[in-house]
DOMIBA-514183 format. One record per residue (C-alpha): x, y, z; residue in three letters; residue number from 1. Coordinates in nm, 4 decimals, m for minus. Layout:
<atoms>
          x          y          z   code   pos
          X          Y          Z    ALA   NUM
...
</atoms>
This chain:
<atoms>
          x          y          z   code   pos
    m1.2197    m2.9134     0.6414    UNK     1
    m0.8932    m2.7210     0.6878    UNK     2
    m0.5948    m2.9224     0.8046    UNK     3
    m0.5822    m2.8911     1.1848    UNK     4
    m0.2057    m2.9479     1.2070    UNK     5
     0.0030    m2.6363     1.2804    UNK     6
     0.1376    m2.4765     0.9651    UNK     7
     0.4881    m2.3335     0.9596    UNK     8
     0.5136    m1.9828     0.8157    UNK     9
     0.8554    m1.8524     0.7191    UNK    10
     0.9339    m1.4805     0.7632    UNK    11
     1.2246    m1.3010     0.5973    UNK    12
     1.3115    m0.9642     0.7537    UNK    13
     1.4613    m0.7190     0.5066    UNK    14
     1.4428    m0.4247     0.7494    UNK    15
     1.6734    m0.5592     1.0214    UNK    16
     1.9924    m0.3583     1.0629    UNK    17
     1.8662    m0.0525     0.8788    UNK    18
     1.7529     0.1449     1.1843    UNK    19
     2.0254     0.4083     1.1481    UNK    20
     1.9371     0.4834     0.7865    UNK    21
     1.5649     0.4909     0.8720    UNK    22
     1.6244     0.7350     1.1549    UNK    23
     1.8367     0.9631     0.9384    UNK    24
     1.5752     0.9598     0.6621    UNK    25
     1.2934     1.0360     0.9057    UNK    26
     1.4834     1.3313     1.0573    UNK    27
     1.5710     1.4618     0.7112    UNK    28
     1.2008     1.4572     0.6219    UNK    29
     1.1051     1.6521     0.9337    UNK    30
     1.3747     1.9116     0.8627    UNK    31
     1.2850     1.9472     0.4943    UNK    32
     1.0978     2.2439     0.3486    UNK    33
     0.8126     2.1648     0.3482    UNK    34
     0.8469     1.8933     0.6131    UNK    35
     0.7244     1.5433     0.5336    UNK    36
     0.6658     1.2026     0.6879    UNK    37
     0.6575     0.9065     0.4499    UNK    38
     0.3215     0.7230     0.4396    UNK    39
     0.4846     0.3924     0.5337    UNK    40
     0.4849     0.5230     0.8925    UNK    41
     0.1048     0.5062     0.8983    UNK    42
     0.1190     0.1294     0.9386    UNK    43
     0.1971     0.0444     1.2965    UNK    44
    m0.0478    m0.1839     1.4779    UNK    45
    m0.3011     0.0920     1.5475    UNK    46
    m0.2552     0.2415     1.2014    UNK    47
    m0.3331    m0.0929     1.0375    UNK    48
    m0.6508    m0.1187     1.2463    UNK    49
    m0.7547     0.2360     1.1593    UNK    50
    m0.6939     0.1722     0.7900    UNK    51
    m0.9196    m0.1319     0.8159    UNK    52
    m1.1874     0.0936     0.9648    UNK    53
    m1.1409     0.3489     0.6848    UNK    54
    m1.2145     0.0769     0.4315    UNK    55
    m1.5577     0.0282     0.5939    UNK    56
    m1.6569     0.3965     0.5795    UNK    57
    m1.9449     0.4983     0.3502    UNK    58
    m1.7320     0.7790     0.2030    UNK    59
    m1.4408     0.5507     0.1181    UNK    60
    m1.5520     0.3830    m0.2050    UNK    61
    m1.2215     0.2309    m0.3387    UNK    62
    m1.2214    m0.0873    m0.1290    UNK    63
    m1.5808    m0.1904    m0.1968    UNK    64
    m1.5624    m0.0853    m0.5636    UNK    65
    m1.2499    m0.2944    m0.6201    UNK    66
    m1.4135    m0.5885    m0.4410    UNK    67
    m1.7209    m0.5568    m0.6628    UNK    68
    m1.5043    m0.5585    m0.9772    UNK    69
    m1.3240    m0.8679    m0.8502    UNK    70
    m1.6576    m1.0432    m0.7883    UNK    71
    m1.8139    m0.9469    m1.1204    UNK    72
    m1.5101    m1.0323    m1.3313    UNK    73
    m1.3644    m1.3134    m1.1208    UNK    74
    m1.3669    m1.5721    m1.3996    UNK    75
    m1.2097    m1.3552    m1.6683    UNK    76
    m0.9457    m1.2153    m1.4311    UNK    77
    m0.8575    m1.5647    m1.3108    UNK    78
    m0.8311    m1.6827    m1.6713    UNK    79
    m0.5962    m1.3948    m1.7551    UNK    80
    m0.3734    m1.4554    m1.4524    UNK    81
    m0.3822    m1.8360    m1.4702    UNK    82
    m0.3390    m2.0971    m1.1995    UNK    83
    m0.0317    m2.2323    m1.0270    UNK    84
     0.1852    m1.9210    m1.0202    UNK    85
     0.3761    m1.7862    m0.7227    UNK    86
     0.1381    m1.5222    m0.5837    UNK    87
     0.3330    m1.2150    m0.4648    UNK    88
     0.1135    m0.9866    m0.2557    UNK    89
     0.2642    m0.6361    m0.2380    UNK    90
     0.1468    m0.4442     0.0673    UNK    91
    m0.0289    m0.7563     0.1904    UNK    92
    m0.1682    m0.6090     0.5133    UNK    93
    m0.4115    m0.8612     0.6610    UNK    94
    m0.3756    m1.0831     0.3486    UNK    95
    m0.7545    m1.1015     0.3051    UNK    96
    m0.7623    m0.9730    m0.0525    UNK    97
    m0.5138    m1.2353    m0.1698    UNK    98
    m0.6899    m1.4972     0.0402    UNK    99
    m1.0065    m1.4363    m0.1625    UNK   100
    m0.8180    m1.5216    m0.4821    UNK   101
    m0.6454    m1.8390    m0.3622    UNK   102
    m0.9265    m2.0843    m0.4499    UNK   103
    m0.9364    m1.9415    m0.8026    UNK   104
    m0.5646    m1.8934    m0.8736    UNK   105
    m0.4459    m2.1971    m0.6740    UNK   106
    m0.0962    m2.0533    m0.6324    UNK   107
     0.2005    m2.2805    m0.5806    UNK   108
     0.3439    m2.0373    m0.3264    UNK   109
     0.2155    m1.7280    m0.1486    UNK   110
     0.4690    m1.4515    m0.0797    UNK   111
     0.3220    m1.1710     0.1321    UNK   112
     0.5277    m0.8503     0.1356    UNK   113
     0.4621    m0.5768     0.3908    UNK   114
     0.6459    m0.3316     0.6133    UNK   115
     0.4466    m0.4167     0.9282    UNK   116
     0.6166    m0.7312     1.0625    UNK   117
     0.3879    m0.8225     1.3533    UNK   118
     0.0705    m0.7722     1.1520    UNK   119
     0.2119    m0.9735     0.8595    UNK   120
     0.3125    m1.2637     1.0813    UNK   121
    m0.0312    m1.2715     1.2470    UNK   122
    m0.2100    m1.2575     0.9111    UNK   123
    m0.0078    m1.5447     0.7657    UNK   124
    m0.0654    m1.7540     1.0767    UNK   125
    m0.4399    m1.7003     1.0290    UNK   126
    m0.4442    m1.7776     0.6548    UNK   127
    m0.2025    m2.0710     0.6379    UNK   128
    m0.4178    m2.3395     0.8076    UNK   129
    m0.6919    m2.2911     0.5467    UNK   130
    m0.4488    m2.3581     0.2614    UNK   131
    m0.2131    m2.6339     0.3793    UNK   132
    m0.1079    m2.7140     0.0224    UNK   133
     0.0267    m2.3648    m0.0435    UNK   134
     0.3717    m2.2671     0.0755    UNK   135
     0.3480    m1.9446     0.2801    UNK   136
     0.6286    m1.6935     0.3069    UNK   137
     0.6356    m1.3414     0.4510    UNK   138
     0.8859    m1.0757     0.3475    UNK   139
     0.9147    m0.7751     0.5787    UNK   140
     1.0369    m0.5001     0.3489    UNK   141
     0.9940    m0.1424     0.2369    UNK   142
     0.9310    m0.2308    m0.1262    UNK   143
     0.9124     0.1368    m0.2236    UNK   144
     1.2934     0.1201    m0.2101    UNK   145
     1.3400    m0.2074    m0.3924    UNK   146
     1.2031    m0.5568    m0.4360    UNK   147
     1.4298    m0.7860    m0.2295    UNK   148
     1.2574    m1.1020    m0.3470    UNK   149
     1.5142    m1.3090    m0.5321    UNK   150
     1.5651    m1.5576    m0.2470    UNK   151
     1.1887    m1.5674    m0.1829    UNK   152
     1.1006    m1.6661    m0.5399    UNK   153
     1.2153    m1.9454    m0.7661    UNK   154
     1.2147    m1.9639    m1.1465    UNK   155
     0.8436    m2.0401    m1.1745    UNK   156
     0.5894    m1.7953    m1.3117    UNK   157
     0.4744    m1.5183    m1.0747    UNK   158
     0.1496    m1.3283    m1.0341    UNK   159
     0.2262    m0.9981    m0.8625    UNK   160
    m0.0778    m0.8567    m0.6806    UNK   161
    m0.0999    m0.4885    m0.5836    UNK   162
    m0.4619    m0.4054    m0.4970    UNK   163
    m0.6154    m0.1118    m0.3122    UNK   164
    m0.4921     0.1683    m0.5428    UNK   165
    m0.1766     0.1980    m0.3295    UNK   166
     0.0193     0.2721    m0.6476    UNK   167
    m0.1294     0.6205    m0.6078    UNK   168
     0.1119     0.6871    m0.3203    UNK   169
     0.3882     0.7152    m0.5809    UNK   170
     0.4269     1.0222    m0.8010    UNK   171
     0.3845     0.9184    m1.1677    UNK   172
     0.7586     0.9030    m1.2343    UNK   173
     0.8169     0.7027    m0.9168    UNK   174
     0.5245     0.4778    m1.0087    UNK   175
     0.6807     0.4058    m1.3470    UNK   176
     1.0121     0.3180    m1.1807    UNK   177
     0.8377     0.0893    m0.9314    UNK   178
     0.6353    m0.0798    m1.2060    UNK   179
     0.9587    m0.1281    m1.4029    UNK   180
     1.1086    m0.3127    m1.1035    UNK   181
     0.8059    m0.5416    m1.0976    UNK   182
     0.8316    m0.5909    m1.4737    UNK   183
     1.1983    m0.6860    m1.4386    UNK   184
     1.0983    m0.9584    m1.1905    UNK   185
     0.8323    m1.0753    m1.4377    UNK   186
     1.0770    m1.0763    m1.7297    UNK   187
     1.3029    m1.3218    m1.5457    UNK   188
     1.0082    m1.5606    m1.5118    UNK   189
     0.8259    m1.5987    m1.8461    UNK   190
     0.4472    m1.5872    m1.8256    UNK   191
     0.4461    m1.3637    m1.5162    UNK   192
     0.2286    m1.0568    m1.4750    UNK   193
     0.0896    m0.7881    m1.2453    UNK   194
    m0.2709    m0.7588    m1.1213    UNK   195
    m0.3180    m0.4041    m0.9883    UNK   196
    m0.6001    m0.1788    m0.8676    UNK   197
    m0.6074     0.1898    m0.9666    UNK   198
    m0.8408     0.4670    m0.8516    UNK   199
    m0.9918     0.6916    m1.1208    UNK   200
    m1.0118     1.0700    m1.1369    UNK   201
    m1.3543     1.1968    m1.0386    UNK   202
    m1.5537     1.4749    m0.8759    UNK   203
    m1.3528     1.6744    m0.6178    UNK   204
    m1.6298     1.6727    m0.3560    UNK   205
    m1.6466     1.2941    m0.3620    UNK   206
    m1.2708     1.2578    m0.3383    UNK   207
    m1.2457     1.5139    m0.0582    UNK   208
    m1.5062     1.3236     0.1455    UNK   209
    m1.3252     0.9920     0.0933    UNK   210
    m1.0107     1.1326     0.2567    UNK   211
    m1.1732     1.3527     0.5211    UNK   212
    m1.4696     1.1500     0.6468    UNK   213
    m1.7402     1.2823     0.8767    UNK   214
    m1.6595     1.0347     1.1546    UNK   215
    m1.2950     1.1437     1.1709    UNK   216
    m1.1390     0.8005     1.1186    UNK   217
    m0.9043     0.9273     0.8477    UNK   218
    m0.8056     1.2145     1.0761    UNK   219
    m0.7198     0.9640     1.3523    UNK   220
    m0.5236     0.7542     1.0997    UNK   221
    m0.3237     1.0590     0.9913    UNK   222
    m0.2591     1.1819     1.3477    UNK   223
    m0.1503     0.8356     1.4593    UNK   224
     0.1577     0.8697     1.2388    UNK   225
     0.2907     1.1167     1.4979    UNK   226
     0.2635     0.8551     1.7735    UNK   227
     0.4519     0.6085     1.5528    UNK   228
     0.7219     0.8683     1.4821    UNK   229
     0.7493     0.9416     1.8561    UNK   230
     0.8231     0.5749     1.9220    UNK   231
     1.0648     0.5415     1.6313    UNK   232
     1.2496     0.8677     1.6877    UNK   233
     1.2030     0.9447     2.0568    UNK   234
     1.0317     1.2694     1.9592    UNK   235
     0.7610     1.4515     2.1553    UNK   236
     0.4896     1.5386     1.9026    UNK   237
     0.1708     1.6312     2.0919    UNK   238
    m0.1458     1.5221     1.9099    UNK   239
    m0.3469     1.8203     2.0291    UNK   240
    m0.1026     2.0469     1.8472    UNK   241
    m0.2027     1.9131     1.5040    UNK   242
    m0.5069     1.8669     1.2817    UNK   243
    m0.5757     1.6534     0.9763    UNK   244
    m0.6064     1.8174     0.6337    UNK   245
    m0.7034     1.6089     0.3293    UNK   246
    m0.8177     1.7329    m0.0110    UNK   247
    m0.8078     1.6651    m0.3856    UNK   248
    m0.5691     1.8847    m0.5829    UNK   249
    m0.7165     1.8627    m0.9338    UNK   250
    m0.4213     2.0319    m1.1026    UNK   251
    m0.1889     1.7575    m0.9762    UNK   252
    m0.4496     1.4827    m1.0087    UNK   253
    m0.3901     1.3727    m0.6512    UNK   254
    m0.5229     1.3642    m0.2990    UNK   255
    m0.2926     1.5379    m0.0535    UNK   256
    m0.2895     1.4616     0.3184    UNK   257
    m0.1178     1.6907     0.5662    UNK   258
    m0.0933     1.7540     0.9385    UNK   259
    m0.1336     2.1239     1.0142    UNK   260
     0.0085     2.2881     1.3263    UNK   261
    m0.2603     2.4341     1.5538    UNK   262
    m0.0043     2.6576     1.7294    UNK   263
     0.3604     2.7544     1.7274    UNK   264
     0.5554     2.4685     1.8834    UNK   265
     0.8954     2.3044     1.9139    UNK   266
     0.9205     1.9281     1.8572    UNK   267
     1.2279     1.7676     2.0098    UNK   268
     1.4039     1.4340     1.9691    UNK   269
     1.7426     1.3109     2.0970    UNK   270
     2.0113     1.5390     1.9529    UNK   271
     1.7656     1.7502     1.7545    UNK   272
     1.4548     1.9625     1.7311    UNK   273
     1.2432     2.1630     1.4892    UNK   274
     1.0224     2.4672     1.5345    UNK   275
     0.6829     2.4513     1.3645    UNK   276
     0.4794     2.7676     1.3140    UNK   277
     0.1026     2.7973     1.3422    UNK   278
    m0.0500     2.6771     1.0137    UNK   279
     0.2651     2.4984     0.8940    UNK   280
     0.1934     2.1602     0.7372    UNK   281
     0.3711     1.8262     0.7391    UNK   282
     0.2977     1.6415     0.4146    UNK   283
     0.2111     1.2793     0.4970    UNK   284
     0.0636     1.1301     0.1803    UNK   285
    m0.0237     1.1744    m0.1847    UNK   286
    m0.2749     0.9522    m0.3617    UNK   287
    m0.2668     1.0015    m0.7384    UNK   288
    m0.5756     0.9276    m0.9451    UNK   289
    m0.5620     0.8221    m1.3102    UNK   290
    m0.7655     0.8113    m1.6258    UNK   291
    m0.7504     0.4609    m1.7736    UNK   292
    m0.5316     0.5689    m2.0655    UNK   293
    m0.2923     0.7518    m1.8335    UNK   294
    m0.2248     0.4459    m1.6232    UNK   295
    m0.1988     0.2146    m1.9209    UNK   296
     0.0692     0.4496    m2.0548    UNK   297
     0.2613     0.4099    m1.7260    UNK   298
     0.2435     0.0320    m1.7549    UNK   299
     0.3757     0.0399    m2.1100    UNK   300
     0.6502     0.2872    m2.0135    UNK   301
     0.7545     0.0378    m1.7454    UNK   302
     0.7964    m0.2354    m2.0075    UNK   303
     0.4653    m0.4215    m1.9936    UNK   304
     0.3299    m0.5017    m2.3399    UNK   305
     0.0014    m0.6860    m2.2935    UNK   306
    m0.2552    m0.4972    m2.0813    UNK   307
    m0.6126    m0.6007    m1.9935    UNK   308
    m0.8570    m0.3823    m1.7993    UNK   309
    m1.1766    m0.4280    m1.5981    UNK   310
    m1.3917    m0.1575    m1.4390    UNK   311
    m1.7267    m0.0830    m1.2763    UNK   312
    m2.0189     0.0758    m1.4649    UNK   313
    m1.9407     0.4393    m1.3638    UNK   314
    m1.5672     0.3747    m1.4225    UNK   315
    m1.4798     0.4920    m1.0717    UNK   316
    m1.2017     0.2360    m1.0402    UNK   317
    m0.9862     0.0158    m1.2656    UNK   318
    m0.8245    m0.3256    m1.2361    UNK   319
    m0.5416    m0.3978    m1.4782    UNK   320
    m0.3536    m0.7168    m1.5566    UNK   321
    m0.0266    m0.6470    m1.7355    UNK   322
     0.2358    m0.8839    m1.8775    UNK   323
</atoms>
């Protein structure tokens, strides 16, 4: 039976005080050519809920394929990672993926890192009572810009956990730089490693469907970013002026998601505005797909030397553990 006593969860906010820089960066993206909104703005409260719904869609195979790989290879993955490490969950979301590993990895500490503060706090409050022997810590941070973890971790071994193929949101060069930052954290703590999920290149029709589902959940997820930007920026994006566009660009090896203007319009915010023409697109996300050898090369370029890999029978998805 879980311990019924309340469990204290500590939260470290690495975003506080950076509102001015965030605002400037967001405006710069909207004024760029082509305009862009960073995918981190997907994840307000509604965006997190919509992403959870996307993961249940029949077209969206990555979540269930990764889960199946974890189930089938649980013992060998757990043996590779080892028990007792500090478990660092990058992009933790609702913490459920890491929660599934806790009985097998028995971490000494769980450090959940995510940009969505309220959702992270609620998730940790839900998970903590089931694991009273594990120290729980949340770090609210935009880890695409750094890994502010030194005061959240001690000298013990770490198991970094980055599931869900979110590494695909980085361009390959950016992914290598991010992986190198993780590797630097590992190097300071001998025996540490990274467990990461990676989506594979595959048929365009299947990839297109995964990011433009028949029910329109991905479209709602993409459009919701405009509501989040309106709250952050004080802008006046109108949802009926935009439509979701998502497709696989084989030459780049990536999914692209955009919001396309349905009409000429002016979007205003305090002290600024931008005109958008009919058909103009705001780029909201890339999701790069990799052959196994391509991603292993990125890991090695980032400084990892020992790489293990697990996959499903059709090799639609890969799980790597790198040290």
